[in-house]
DSSP file (Angstrom, degrees, kcal/mol; ACC not computed):
  #  RESIDUE AA STRUCTURE BP1 BP2  ACC     N-H-->O    O-->H-N    N-H-->O    O-->H-N    TCO  KAPPA ALPHA  PHI   PSI    X-CA   Y-CA   Z-CA
    1    1 A X              0   0    0      0, 0.0     2,-0.1     0, 0.0     0, 0.0   0.000 360.0 360.0 360.0 132.8  -25.8 -179.6 -119.2
    2    2 A X     >  -     0   0    0      1,-0.1     4,-2.0     4,-0.0     5,-0.1  -0.334 360.0-114.5 -76.6 162.4  -27.8 -180.5 -122.3
    3    3 A X  H  > S+     0   0    0      1,-0.2     4,-2.6     2,-0.2     5,-0.2   0.901 115.4  52.0 -63.4 -42.3  -29.3 -184.0 -122.8
    4    4 A X  H  > S+     0   0    0      1,-0.2     4,-2.2     2,-0.2    -1,-0.2   0.885 109.9  48.9 -65.7 -37.2  -27.0 -184.7 -125.8
    5    5 A X  H  > S+     0   0    0      2,-0.2     4,-2.3     1,-0.2    -1,-0.2   0.887 111.8  49.9 -66.9 -38.2  -23.9 -183.8 -123.8
    6    6 A X  H  X S+     0   0    0     -4,-2.0     4,-2.5     2,-0.2    -2,-0.2   0.914 110.9  48.5 -65.7 -43.5  -25.0 -186.0 -120.9
    7    7 A X  H  X S+     0   0    0     -4,-2.6     4,-2.4     2,-0.2    -2,-0.2   0.911 111.9  49.9 -63.0 -42.4  -25.6 -188.9 -123.3
    8    8 A X  H  X S+     0   0    0     -4,-2.2     4,-2.2     2,-0.2    -2,-0.2   0.911 111.5  48.7 -62.5 -42.4  -22.2 -188.4 -124.9
    9    9 A X  H  X S+     0   0    0     -4,-2.3     4,-2.0     2,-0.2    -2,-0.2   0.910 111.4  49.1 -64.3 -42.9  -20.6 -188.3 -121.5
   10   10 A X  H  X S+     0   0    0     -4,-2.5     4,-2.1     1,-0.2    -2,-0.2   0.894 110.9  50.9 -64.1 -39.7  -22.4 -191.5 -120.3
   11   11 A X  H  X S+     0   0    0     -4,-2.4     4,-2.0     1,-0.2    -2,-0.2   0.902 109.1  50.5 -64.2 -41.1  -21.4 -193.3 -123.5
   12   12 A X  H  X S+     0   0    0     -4,-2.2     4,-2.0     1,-0.2    -1,-0.2   0.882 110.5  49.9 -64.7 -38.6  -17.7 -192.3 -123.0
   13   13 A X  H  X S+     0   0    0     -4,-2.0     4,-1.0     1,-0.2    -1,-0.2   0.899 110.3  48.9 -67.7 -40.1  -17.8 -193.6 -119.5
   14   14 A X  H  < S+     0   0    0     -4,-2.1     4,-0.4     1,-0.2     3,-0.2   0.863 112.1  49.0 -69.8 -33.8  -19.3 -196.9 -120.5
   15   15 A X  H >< S+     0   0    0     -4,-2.0     3,-1.3     1,-0.2    -1,-0.2   0.900 106.5  56.5 -69.3 -40.1  -16.7 -197.4 -123.3
   16   16 A X  H 3< S+     0   0    0     -4,-2.0    -1,-0.2     1,-0.3    -2,-0.2   0.753 104.2  54.1 -64.0 -24.3  -13.8 -196.6 -121.0
   17   17 A X  T 3< S+     0   0    0     -4,-1.0     2,-0.5    -3,-0.2    -1,-0.3   0.543  83.2 100.3 -89.7  -7.3  -14.9 -199.4 -118.6
   18   18 A X  S <  S-     0   0    0     -3,-1.3     2,-0.1    -4,-0.4    -3,-0.0  -0.677  75.9-125.3 -81.9 124.8  -14.9 -202.2 -121.1
   19   19 A X        -     0   0    0     -2,-0.5     2,-0.3     1,-0.1    -2,-0.1  -0.394  24.5-113.3 -68.5 145.8  -11.7 -204.3 -121.0
   20   20 A X        -     0   0    0     -2,-0.1     2,-0.5     1,-0.0    -1,-0.1  -0.638  29.1-163.0 -79.7 134.6   -9.8 -204.7 -124.2
   21   21 A X        -     0   0    0     -2,-0.3     2,-0.1     0, 0.0    -1,-0.0  -0.974  18.2-127.7-120.5 117.9   -9.8 -208.2 -125.6
   22   22 A X        -     0   0    0     -2,-0.5     3,-0.1     1,-0.1    -2,-0.0  -0.392  13.0-162.6 -65.6 139.3   -7.1 -209.1 -128.2
   23   23 A X  S    S+     0   0    0      1,-0.2     2,-0.3    -2,-0.1    -1,-0.1   0.727  76.0  29.8 -90.6 -26.3   -8.5 -210.6 -131.4
   24   24 A X  S    S-     0   0    0      2,-0.0     2,-0.5     0, 0.0    -1,-0.2  -0.976  70.1-140.7-135.1 146.9   -5.2 -212.0 -132.6
   25   25 A X        -     0   0    0     -2,-0.3     2,-0.5    -3,-0.1     3,-0.2  -0.940  10.1-171.1-108.9 125.3   -2.1 -213.3 -130.7
   26   26 A X        +     0   0    0     31,-0.9     6,-0.1    -2,-0.5     3,-0.0  -0.572  29.0 146.4-113.3  66.8    1.2 -212.4 -132.3
   27   27 A X  S    S+     0   0    0     -2,-0.5     2,-0.3    30,-0.1    -1,-0.2   0.617  72.4  12.0 -79.3 -13.2    3.5 -214.5 -130.2
   28   28 A X  S >  S-     0   0    0     -3,-0.2     3,-1.1    29,-0.1     4,-0.3  -0.955  83.5-101.3-152.9 168.6    5.9 -215.1 -133.1
   29   29 A X  G >  S+     0   0    0     -2,-0.3     3,-1.4     1,-0.3    -1,-0.0   0.800 118.4  64.8 -66.5 -26.4    6.6 -213.8 -136.6
   30   30 A X  G >  S+     0   0    0      1,-0.3     3,-1.8     2,-0.2    -1,-0.3   0.750  86.0  72.7 -65.7 -22.9    4.8 -216.9 -137.9
   31   31 A X  G <  S+     0   0    0     -3,-1.1     3,-0.4     1,-0.3    -1,-0.3   0.696  91.1  58.0 -65.8 -17.6    1.6 -215.6 -136.3
   32   32 A X  G X  S+     0   0    0     -3,-1.4     3,-1.8    -4,-0.3    -1,-0.3   0.296  72.9 108.0 -93.0   9.5    1.4 -212.9 -139.0
   33   33 A X  T <  S+     0   0    0     -3,-1.8    -1,-0.2     1,-0.3    -2,-0.1   0.793  76.1  51.8 -60.9 -30.0    1.4 -215.5 -141.8
   34   34 A X  T 3  S+     0   0    0     -3,-0.4    45,-2.7    -4,-0.2     2,-0.3   0.461  95.5  90.6 -86.2   0.1   -2.3 -214.9 -142.7
   35   35 A X  E <   +A   78   0A   0     -3,-1.8     2,-0.3    43,-0.2    43,-0.2  -0.680  51.0 179.4 -98.0 149.0   -1.8 -211.1 -143.0
   36   36 A X  E     -A   77   0A   0     41,-2.2    41,-2.4    -2,-0.3     2,-0.4  -0.996  28.5-118.4-146.6 147.9   -0.9 -209.2 -146.1
   37   37 A X  E     -A   76   0A   0     -2,-0.3     2,-0.5    39,-0.2    39,-0.3  -0.683  23.8-165.7 -83.2 137.0   -0.4 -205.6 -147.0
   38   38 A X  E     +A   75   0A   0     37,-3.1    37,-1.9    -2,-0.4     2,-0.2  -0.969  17.1 172.8-125.4 112.9   -2.8 -204.1 -149.6
   39   39 A X  E >   -A   74   0A   0     -2,-0.5     3,-1.4    35,-0.2    35,-0.2  -0.653  48.6 -96.8-118.7 172.3   -1.6 -200.8 -151.1
   40   40 A X  G > >S+     0   0    0     33,-1.7     5,-2.6     1,-0.3     3,-2.3   0.460  98.7  96.5 -71.2   0.6   -2.8 -198.5 -153.8
   41   41 A X  G > 5S+     0   0    0      1,-0.3     3,-1.3     6,-0.3    -1,-0.3   0.760  71.1  70.3 -59.2 -23.8   -0.2 -200.0 -156.2
   42   42 A X  G < 5S+     0   0    0     -3,-1.4    -1,-0.3     1,-0.3    -2,-0.1   0.669 108.0  36.2 -66.5 -14.5   -3.1 -202.2 -157.5
   43   43 A X  G < 5S-     0   0    0     -3,-2.3    -1,-0.3    -4,-0.1    -2,-0.2   0.126 131.5 -86.8-123.4  18.2   -4.5 -199.0 -159.0
   44   44 A X  T < 5S+     0   0    0     -3,-1.3    -3,-0.3     1,-0.3    27,-0.2   0.449  85.1 133.6  93.4   0.3   -1.2 -197.3 -160.0
   45   45 A X      < -     0   0    0     -5,-2.6    -1,-0.3    25,-0.2    24,-0.1  -0.211  52.0-141.5 -78.1 173.5   -0.4 -195.6 -156.7
   46   46 A X        +     0   0    0     22,-0.5    21,-0.1    20,-0.2    -1,-0.1   0.135  48.5 136.1-125.1  19.4    2.9 -195.6 -155.0
   47   47 A X        -     0   0    0     19,-0.3     2,-0.4    26,-0.2    -6,-0.3  -0.337  40.7-150.9 -66.1 153.0    2.0 -195.8 -151.3
   48   48 A X  E     +B   64   0B   0     16,-3.0    16,-2.2    -9,-0.1     2,-0.4  -0.848  19.8 171.8-133.2  95.1    4.0 -198.3 -149.3
   49   49 A X  E     +B   63   0B   0     -2,-0.4     2,-0.3    14,-0.3    14,-0.2  -0.876   7.5 164.9-105.7 137.1    2.3 -199.9 -146.3
   50   50 A X  E     -B   62   0B   0     12,-3.5    12,-2.5    -2,-0.4     2,-0.3  -0.841  18.3-149.7-138.1 173.9    4.0 -202.7 -144.4
   51   51 A X  E     -B   61   0B   0     -2,-0.3     2,-0.3    10,-0.2    10,-0.2  -0.979   9.6-177.3-146.2 159.9    3.6 -204.6 -141.1
   52   52 A X  E     -B   60   0B   0      8,-1.7     8,-3.1    -2,-0.3     2,-0.5  -0.985  33.1-109.3-152.2 155.2    5.8 -206.3 -138.5
   53   53 A X  E     -B   59   0B   0     -2,-0.3     6,-0.2     6,-0.2     2,-0.1  -0.788  41.2-145.6 -86.8 126.2    5.4 -208.2 -135.3
   54   54 A X    >   -     0   0    0      4,-2.8     3,-1.7    -2,-0.5     4,-0.0  -0.347  25.8-106.1 -88.5 169.7    6.7 -206.1 -132.4
   55   55 A X  T 3  S+     0   0    0      1,-0.3    -1,-0.1     2,-0.1    -2,-0.0   0.764 121.3  62.8 -63.2 -24.8    8.5 -207.2 -129.2
   56   56 A X  T 3  S-     0   0    0      2,-0.1    -1,-0.3     1,-0.0   -30,-0.1   0.292 119.9-111.4 -83.4  10.4    5.2 -206.4 -127.4
   57   57 A X  S <  S+     0   0    0     -3,-1.7   -31,-0.9     1,-0.2     2,-0.3   0.869  77.7 123.2  61.5  41.7    3.5 -209.1 -129.5
   58   58 A X        -     0   0    0    -33,-0.1    -4,-2.8   -31,-0.1     2,-0.7  -0.854  66.9-114.2-121.7 162.5    1.4 -206.7 -131.5
   59   59 A X  E     -B   53   0B   0     -2,-0.3     2,-0.5    -6,-0.2    -6,-0.2  -0.890  32.6-158.3 -97.7 118.1    1.1 -206.3 -135.3
   60   60 A X  E     -B   52   0B   0     -8,-3.1    -8,-1.7    -2,-0.7     2,-0.5  -0.861   2.3-155.6-103.2 125.1    2.4 -202.8 -136.2
   61   61 A X  E     +B   51   0B   0     -2,-0.5     2,-0.3   -10,-0.2   -10,-0.2  -0.843  27.1 154.3 -97.8 132.3    1.4 -201.2 -139.4
   62   62 A X  E     +B   50   0B   0    -12,-2.5   -12,-3.5    -2,-0.5     2,-0.3  -0.950   7.8 100.1-149.9 166.9    3.7 -198.6 -140.9
   63   63 A X  E     -B   49   0B   0     -2,-0.3     2,-0.4   -14,-0.2   -14,-0.3  -0.981  62.0 -58.7 151.7-160.6    4.7 -197.0 -144.2
   64   64 A X  E     -B   48   0B   0    -16,-2.2   -16,-3.0    -2,-0.3     2,-0.5  -0.987  33.4-151.5-127.1 127.5    4.2 -194.0 -146.4
   65   65 A X        -     0   0    0     -2,-0.4     2,-0.4   -18,-0.2     9,-0.1  -0.855  19.5-174.7 -98.7 129.8    1.0 -192.8 -147.8
   66   66 A X        -     0   0    0     -2,-0.5   -19,-0.3     7,-0.1     7,-0.2  -0.964  28.5-159.5-128.5 142.2    1.2 -191.0 -151.2
   67   67 A X    >   +     0   0    0     -2,-0.4     3,-1.0     5,-0.1     4,-0.2   0.369  55.6 125.4 -96.0   2.4   -1.4 -189.2 -153.3
   68   68 A X  G >  S+     0   0    0      1,-0.2     3,-1.7     2,-0.2   -22,-0.5  -0.272  74.9  14.9 -60.6 148.5    0.7 -189.5 -156.5
   69   69 A X  G 3  S-     0   0    0      1,-0.3    -1,-0.2   -24,-0.1     3,-0.1   0.789 133.6 -66.5  57.3  31.4   -0.9 -191.2 -159.5
   70   70 A X  G <  S+     0   0    0     -3,-1.0    -1,-0.3     1,-0.1    -2,-0.2   0.772 104.0 132.9  61.0  28.3   -4.4 -190.7 -157.8
   71   71 A X    <   +     0   0    0     -3,-1.7    -1,-0.1    -4,-0.2    -2,-0.1   0.018  17.0 148.7 -86.0-159.5   -3.4 -193.2 -155.1
   72   72 A X        +     0   0    0      1,-0.3     2,-0.4    -3,-0.1    -5,-0.1   0.592  40.0  92.9 137.5  26.1   -3.9 -192.7 -151.4
   73   73 A X        +     0   0    0     -7,-0.2   -33,-1.7     2,-0.0    -1,-0.3  -1.000  30.6 169.9-143.5 148.7   -4.5 -195.9 -149.5
   74   74 A X  E     +A   39   0A   0     -2,-0.4     2,-0.3   -35,-0.2   -35,-0.2  -0.971  19.7 154.4-147.7 136.2   -2.5 -198.5 -147.6
   75   75 A X  E     -A   38   0A   0    -37,-1.9   -37,-3.1    -2,-0.3     2,-0.4  -0.954  35.0-125.3-155.2 169.9   -3.9 -201.2 -145.5
   76   76 A X  E     -A   37   0A   0     -2,-0.3     2,-0.3   -39,-0.3   -39,-0.2  -0.933  24.7-171.1-118.1 147.5   -3.5 -204.7 -144.0
   77   77 A X  E     -A   36   0A   0    -41,-2.4   -41,-2.2    -2,-0.4     2,-0.5  -0.967  13.6-138.2-137.4 158.0   -5.9 -207.5 -144.4
   78   78 A X  E     -A   35   0A   0     -2,-0.3     2,-0.5   -43,-0.2   -43,-0.2  -0.953  14.6-178.7-119.9 131.6   -6.3 -210.9 -142.9
   79   79 A X        -     0   0    0    -45,-2.7    -2,-0.0    -2,-0.5     0, 0.0  -0.925  26.0-135.9-128.2 105.5   -7.2 -214.1 -144.7
   80   80 A X        -     0   0    0     -2,-0.5     3,-0.1     1,-0.1    -2,-0.0  -0.275   3.4-141.4 -62.5 144.5   -7.4 -217.1 -142.4
   81   81 A X  S    S+     0   0    0      1,-0.1     2,-0.3     2,-0.0    -1,-0.1   0.783  87.5  27.8 -76.5 -27.2   -5.7 -220.3 -143.7
   82   82 A X  S    S-     0   0    0      2,-0.0     2,-0.4     0, 0.0    -1,-0.1  -0.964  72.4-147.6-132.6 151.3   -8.5 -222.5 -142.3
   83   83 A X        -     0   0    0     -2,-0.3     2,-0.7    -3,-0.1    -2,-0.0  -0.938  11.9-136.0-119.0 142.0  -12.2 -221.8 -141.6
   84   84 A X        +     0   0    0     -2,-0.4     2,-0.6     2,-0.0    -2,-0.0  -0.872  25.8 177.5 -95.6 115.7  -14.3 -223.2 -138.8
   85   85 A X        -     0   0    0     -2,-0.7    -2,-0.0     2,-0.0     2,-0.0  -0.950  23.3-137.5-119.8 109.8  -17.7 -224.2 -140.2
   86   86 A X              0   0    0     -2,-0.6    -2,-0.0     1,-0.1     0, 0.0  -0.311 360.0 360.0 -66.7 149.2  -20.0 -225.8 -137.7
   87   87 A X              0   0    0     -2,-0.0    -1,-0.1     0, 0.0    -2,-0.0   0.465 360.0 360.0 -76.9 360.0  -21.9 -228.9 -138.8
């Protein structure tokens, strides 16, 4: 086994052991209030990206990506309503 393959294998094992920690809680539809879809329509494209809160309390991104009119992106972004700034 080469050194690079061994390092890659060790990296994969260490990543697999790290528990997943949710960054956001979507316990209700109101929890998605700070999220917005950003699609290529801002540049003339026709992609359609949307999101919804699922029964499993996750935010699901879905839609249609189109390359028409030189478009080709759809995304979600988060803008918090309040910021914590320590004194």
